[in-house]
C-alpha positions in Angstrom: 0.1 -14.8 -54.5 3.8 -14.9 -52.3 6.1 -11.5 -52.7 8.7 -12.0 -54.7 11.9 -10.1 -54.6 15.3 -9.2 -56.1 18.3 -10.3 -55.1 20.3 -6.9 -55.6 17.2 -5.1 -53.7 18.3 -4.5 -49.9 15.1 -6.7 -48.1 15.0 -5.7 -44.4 13.2 -7.6 -41.8 11.7 -5.6 -39.1 9.9 -6.5 -35.8 7.9 -5.2 -33.5 6.6 -6.4 -30.1 3.5 -8.5 -31.9 4.8 -8.0 -35.8 7.1 -9.0 -38.2 7.7 -8.2 -41.5 10.0 -8.3 -44.7 10.1 -5.1 -46.8 12.4 -3.1 -49.2 13.2 0.5 -48.4 10.2 1.6 -50.6 7.9 -1.1 -49.0 9.1 0.5 -45.4 8.3 3.9 -46.5 5.0 3.6 -47.9 3.8 1.5 -45.1 5.3 3.5 -42.3 5.5 7.1 -44.0 2.6 8.3 -41.8 4.2 7.3 -38.5 7.1 8.4 -36.2 9.5 6.1 -37.9 10.3 8.8 -40.3 9.8 11.7 -38.0 13.3 13.0 -37.3 12.2 15.1 -34.5 10.6 12.1 -33.2 13.9 10.0 -33.1 15.2 8.4 -30.1 18.9 6.9 -31.7 19.2 3.5 -32.6 21.7 0.7 -30.5 23.5 -1.5 -33.2 24.7 -4.6 -32.4 26.7 -7.3 -34.6 28.5 -10.8 -34.2 31.5 -9.6 -36.2 32.5 -6.2 -34.6 31.6 -2.6 -33.5 28.5 -1.3 -34.9 27.8 2.2 -34.4 25.1 4.1 -32.4 22.9 6.1 -35.1 20.5 9.2 -34.7 17.5 7.9 -37.3 16.0 5.5 -38.7 17.3 6.8 -42.5 20.7 6.4 -40.9 20.0 3.2 -40.2 18.9 2.2 -43.3 21.6 4.0 -45.2 24.4 1.9 -42.7 23.0 -1.5 -43.6 22.5 -0.7 -47.5 26.4 0.4 -48.1 28.0 -2.5 -45.1 27.0 -5.6 -47.6 28.7 -7.6 -44.2 25.9 -6.4 -42.5 23.6 -9.0 -44.1 22.2 -11.0 -41.4 24.6 -9.9 -38.7 23.9 -6.7 -37.7 20.6 -5.4 -36.2 19.5 -2.1 -34.8 17.3 -1.2 -32.2 15.3 1.4 -31.3 12.1 1.9 -28.6 10.2 -1.8 -29.5 11.4 -2.1 -33.2 14.5 -4.1 -34.7 15.4 -4.2 -38.1 18.2 -6.3 -39.8 19.2 -6.5 -43.5 18.4 -10.4 -45.2 19.7 -9.6 -49.1 
């Protein structure tokens, strides 16, 4: 069965070298909580890029999620990159 998402819940597309997926914030946490993605001490920083203007560089994945959730104008046009992971908000 296909997954269905509510239009008012932020949805993120994440991709790595050989994997791509759509996730809610909760799904991201459940899937990757035991990896270094949520380990603040292992973070190497996140570079932001947007078609529409300045995007800050952020230190942690948690900061990236908060920035993407708080800024509706980021939907589909702002991505963050750290090492081999990309993330963009799609809803």
